[in-house]
C-alpha positions as CSV (number, residue, x, y, z in Angstrom):
1,X,19.6,-0.2,10.4
2,X,16.9,-0.4,7.7
3,X,17.0,3.3,7.3
4,X,16.0,3.7,3.7
5,X,18.6,4.7,1.0
6,X,20.7,7.0,3.1
7,X,24.1,8.0,1.8
8,X,25.3,10.5,4.5
9,X,22.9,9.7,7.3
10,X,25.0,7.0,8.8
11,X,28.0,9.4,9.4
12,X,25.8,11.8,11.4
13,X,23.6,9.2,13.1
14,X,25.5,9.0,16.4
15,X,25.5,12.8,16.6
16,X,21.7,12.9,16.1
17,X,21.3,10.1,18.6
18,X,23.8,11.1,21.3
19,X,20.9,11.7,23.8
20,X,19.0,8.5,22.8
21,X,18.0,6.3,25.9
22,X,20.2,3.3,25.0
23,X,20.4,2.3,28.7
24,X,16.6,2.0,28.8
25,X,16.4,-0.2,25.7
26,X,19.0,-2.3,27.4
27,X,17.0,-2.5,30.6
28,X,13.9,-3.4,28.7
29,X,15.8,-6.3,27.0
30,X,17.4,-7.6,30.3
31,X,13.9,-7.7,31.9
32,X,12.6,-9.9,29.3
33,X,15.4,-12.0,27.8
34,X,17.8,-13.8,30.2
35,X,21.4,-12.7,30.0
36,X,23.9,-15.1,28.3
37,X,21.4,-15.9,25.6
38,X,22.0,-15.8,21.9
39,X,20.5,-12.5,20.7
40,X,20.3,-10.8,17.3
41,X,20.2,-7.0,17.4
42,X,18.3,-6.4,14.1
43,X,18.7,-3.1,12.4
44,X,21.7,-2.5,14.7
45,X,22.8,0.7,13.1
46,X,26.0,2.0,14.4
47,X,26.1,-0.7,17.1
48,X,25.7,1.4,20.2
49,X,23.0,-0.9,21.7
50,X,24.7,-4.0,20.2
51,X,27.8,-3.3,22.3
52,X,25.8,-2.8,25.4
53,X,24.1,-6.1,24.9
54,X,27.5,-7.8,24.6
55,X,28.7,-6.1,27.7
56,X,25.6,-7.3,29.6
57,X,26.5,-10.8,28.9
58,X,24.5,-11.7,25.8
59,X,26.2,-13.6,22.9
60,X,25.0,-11.0,20.3
61,X,25.2,-10.5,16.6
62,X,24.2,-7.4,14.7
63,X,22.5,-7.1,11.3
64,X,21.7,-4.1,9.2
65,X,20.9,-3.2,5.6
66,X,23.3,-0.2,5.5
67,X,27.0,-1.0,4.8
68,X,27.9,2.5,6.1
69,X,26.2,1.9,9.4
70,X,27.9,-1.5,9.7
71,X,31.3,0.0,9.0
72,X,30.9,2.5,11.8
73,X,29.6,-0.3,14.1
74,X,32.6,-2.4,13.3
75,X,35.0,0.3,14.4
76,X,33.1,1.0,17.5
77,X,32.9,-2.7,18.4
78,X,36.7,-3.1,17.8
79,X,37.4,-0.2,20.1
80,X,35.1,-1.6,22.7
81,X,37.1,-4.9,22.9
82,X,33.9,-6.9,22.4
83,X,33.5,-9.9,20.0
84,X,30.3,-9.2,18.0
85,X,29.8,-10.5,14.4
86,X,28.0,-8.2,12.1
87,X,25.9,-9.2,9.0
88,X,24.8,-7.1,6.1
89,X,21.2,-8.3,5.5
90,X,17.8,-6.9,4.7
91,X,15.4,-7.7,7.7
92,X,12.7,-8.6,5.2
93,X,14.8,-11.4,3.9
94,X,16.7,-12.3,7.1
95,X,18.4,-15.7,6.7
96,X,21.0,-17.9,8.4
97,X,20.0,-17.5,12.0
98,X,18.3,-20.2,14.0
99,X,17.6,-21.2,17.6
100,X,18.1,-17.6,18.9
101,X,16.9,-16.8,22.4
102,X,15.9,-13.4,21.3
103,X,15.7,-10.8,18.6
104,X,15.7,-7.0,19.3
105,X,14.5,-4.4,16.8
106,X,14.6,-1.1,18.5
107,X,14.8,2.7,17.8
108,X,11.8,2.5,15.3
109,X,13.8,0.4,12.9
110,X,10.6,-1.3,11.8
111,X,9.1,2.0,10.8
112,X,11.4,2.2,7.8
113,X,9.3,-0.5,6.1
114,X,6.8,1.0,3.8
115,X,4.0,-1.6,3.6
116,X,2.1,-4.4,5.4
117,X,3.8,-7.2,3.4
118,X,7.3,-6.0,4.3
119,X,6.4,-6.0,8.0
120,X,4.8,-9.4,7.9
121,X,7.8,-10.8,6.0
122,X,10.1,-9.4,8.6
123,X,8.0,-10.9,11.4
124,X,8.1,-14.3,9.6
125,X,11.9,-14.2,9.2
126,X,12.3,-13.4,12.9
127,X,10.0,-16.1,13.9
128,X,12.0,-18.6,11.8
129,X,15.2,-17.5,13.5
130,X,14.0,-18.0,17.1
131,X,14.0,-21.3,19.1
132,X,10.8,-22.4,20.8
133,X,10.2,-19.9,23.6
134,X,12.5,-17.4,22.0
135,X,11.5,-13.7,22.6
136,X,11.0,-11.0,20.0
137,X,11.2,-7.3,21.3
138,X,10.6,-4.3,19.1
139,X,9.3,-0.7,19.3
140,X,7.6,1.6,16.8
141,X,6.4,5.2,16.5
142,X,2.8,5.5,17.7
143,X,0.0,6.7,15.4
144,X,-0.3,9.6,17.8
145,X,3.4,10.7,17.0
146,X,2.9,10.4,13.3
147,X,-0.2,12.5,13.3
148,X,0.5,15.1,16.0
149,X,4.2,15.3,16.7
150,X,6.0,14.8,13.4
151,X,3.4,16.6,11.3
152,X,5.0,19.7,10.0
153,X,7.7,19.7,12.6
154,X,11.1,21.3,12.1
155,X,14.1,20.4,14.1
156,X,17.6,21.8,14.0
157,X,20.9,22.4,15.8
158,X,23.9,24.6,15.2
159,X,27.1,23.0,16.4
160,X,30.7,24.1,16.0
161,X,31.4,21.8,13.0
162,X,27.9,20.7,12.0
163,X,24.6,22.4,11.5
164,X,21.5,20.5,10.5
165,X,17.9,21.1,9.7
166,X,15.4,18.3,9.9
167,X,11.9,18.8,8.5
168,X,9.0,16.3,8.8
169,X,6.0,16.4,6.6
170,X,3.2,13.8,6.0
171,X,3.9,11.0,3.6
172,X,1.8,9.6,0.8
173,X,0.6,6.7,2.9
174,X,-1.6,6.7,6.0
175,X,0.4,7.2,9.2
176,X,3.6,7.9,7.4
177,X,6.2,10.7,7.4
178,X,9.0,12.0,5.1
179,X,12.0,13.3,6.8
180,X,14.0,15.9,4.8
181,X,17.4,16.5,6.3
182,X,20.0,19.1,5.3
183,X,23.5,18.9,6.9
184,X,26.1,21.7,6.7
185,X,29.5,20.3,7.5
186,X,32.3,22.7,8.2
187,X,35.5,22.1,6.3
188,X,39.1,22.7,7.5
189,X,39.2,25.9,5.4
190,X,36.1,27.3,7.2
191,X,33.6,26.8,4.4
192,X,30.7,24.4,4.6
193,X,29.7,21.4,2.6
194,X,25.9,20.9,2.2
195,X,24.5,17.3,2.2
196,X,20.8,16.4,1.9
197,X,19.0,13.2,2.8
198,X,15.4,12.0,2.6
199,X,14.1,9.3,4.7
200,X,10.6,7.6,5.0
201,X,8.8,6.1,8.0
202,X,5.5,4.5,8.4
203,X,3.6,3.0,11.4
204,X,0.4,1.0,11.9
205,X,-2.2,0.8,14.7
206,X,-0.9,-1.4,17.5
207,X,-3.8,-3.9,17.1
208,X,-2.6,-4.5,13.6
209,X,1.0,-5.3,14.7
210,X,-0.5,-7.6,17.3
211,X,-2.7,-9.5,14.8
212,X,0.2,-9.9,12.3
213,X,2.3,-11.4,15.1
214,X,-0.4,-13.8,16.2
215,X,-1.1,-14.8,12.5
216,X,2.6,-15.9,12.2
217,X,2.6,-17.9,15.4
218,X,3.8,-15.5,18.2
219,X,1.9,-15.7,21.5
220,X,1.8,-13.9,24.8
221,X,1.9,-10.6,23.0
222,X,2.6,-7.7,25.3
223,X,2.0,-4.1,24.2
224,X,3.4,-1.4,26.6
225,X,4.9,2.1,26.6
226,X,7.7,3.8,28.5
227,X,10.1,1.0,27.9
228,X,7.7,-1.6,29.2
229,X,6.9,0.3,32.4
230,X,3.3,1.3,31.7
231,X,0.3,0.2,29.6
232,X,-0.1,1.9,26.2
233,X,-3.0,4.3,26.3
234,X,-2.7,5.8,22.8
235,X,-1.1,9.1,23.6
236,X,2.4,7.9,24.1
237,X,4.9,8.5,21.3
238,X,6.5,5.0,21.2
239,X,5.0,1.6,21.5
240,X,6.8,-1.5,22.7
241,X,5.9,-5.1,21.8
242,X,7.0,-8.5,23.1
243,X,6.1,-11.8,21.4
244,X,7.1,-15.3,22.2
245,X,7.6,-18.1,19.7
């Protein structure tokens, strides 16, 4: 995933995301992209959703900017028995894909881009990779979440072999957040090793995403919440978008 300049984050990602609703992301995809199509799972991270897409019948590939994420994804794919090619690419410079039936970019992967140009470049690259009628699906944090949920929030958990603290504070840009993570990993001798990471996320108002999609050429823009089940009212924490080339 395009998750910033993480060094350790990839190795704890599945632990932090063990309760993530991957099944709902899969259902959202299958309701909007026909199975057996060629799909790119962009910012695929450790490949959990990528594997589910393959098992659902898609001819899927995964792409991510993090080599560590891809290394973990490769091992998980091999264990799953699926055939999924992985590519080390920056979503802002995505290249080599064409005539895709769909592109997915979930779990707020787009929120790790810091400015408007990065987002628009990503949209353009995705547009270029799709066939006519191809579908682009993605989600982002809502402005409400950045302003009212993440603002000053502290998360944490004490496990048998891992303890972590996750502090969120406002970033320097509008609707942005900086995540400061501290991991304490238990060694075999009973002592703990401390690891620190800093991650950045930013979102934009939904009408701005919609306008950028339309400027590039996407049409039939759909903006929803609750994994496509309800209309977005502004108070939900996650926004879902669909665009067709």
